[in-house]
C-alpha positions in Angstrom: 1.8 -20.2 -20.5 1.3 -19.2 -16.8 -0.7 -16.3 -15.7 1.5 -13.6 -14.2 -0.9 -13.1 -11.3 -0.8 -16.8 -10.5 2.9 -16.9 -10.6 3.1 -14.5 -7.6 0.6 -16.5 -5.5 3.2 -18.7 -3.9 5.7 -16.0 -3.3 3.4 -13.6 -1.5 3.9 -15.2 1.8 7.7 -15.2 1.7 8.1 -11.4 2.0 5.5 -11.2 4.7 7.4 -13.7 6.9 10.6 -11.6 6.5 8.6 -8.4 7.2 7.3 -10.0 10.4 10.8 -10.9 11.5 12.1 -7.4 10.6 9.2 -5.9 12.5 10.1 -8.0 15.6 13.7 -6.9 15.3 12.8 -3.3 15.0 10.4 -3.5 17.9 13.1 -5.1 20.1 15.6 -2.4 19.0 13.0 0.3 19.8 12.4 -1.1 23.3 16.2 -1.3 24.0 16.7 2.2 22.7 13.8 3.5 24.8 15.3 1.7 27.8 18.7 3.2 27.2 17.2 6.7 26.8 15.2 6.4 30.0 18.3 5.1 31.9 20.3 8.1 30.6 17.5 10.4 31.7 17.5 8.9 35.1 21.3 9.2 35.5 21.3 12.8 34.3 18.5 13.7 36.6 20.3 12.1 39.6 23.5 14.0 38.7 21.6 17.3 38.4 20.0 16.6 41.8 23.4 15.9 43.4 24.9 19.1 41.9 22.0 21.2 43.1 22.2 19.7 46.6 26.0 20.4 46.8 25.4 23.9 45.5 22.8 24.5 48.1 25.0 23.1 50.9 28.1 25.1 50.0 26.5 28.3 48.9 24.3 28.9 51.9 
């Protein structure tokens, strides 16, 4: 009969490989999400600056 602890020795590396791949995918998704949020923040800041400039021009 095989020892239950020994039966898992060969399969321990399998989940780690998929966890590494999953971690890389999550890291890439995090970077693209962060880039998207920063781009949205930049566009909204530019839009606010334009609106404030137009308000300053037309209201003074």
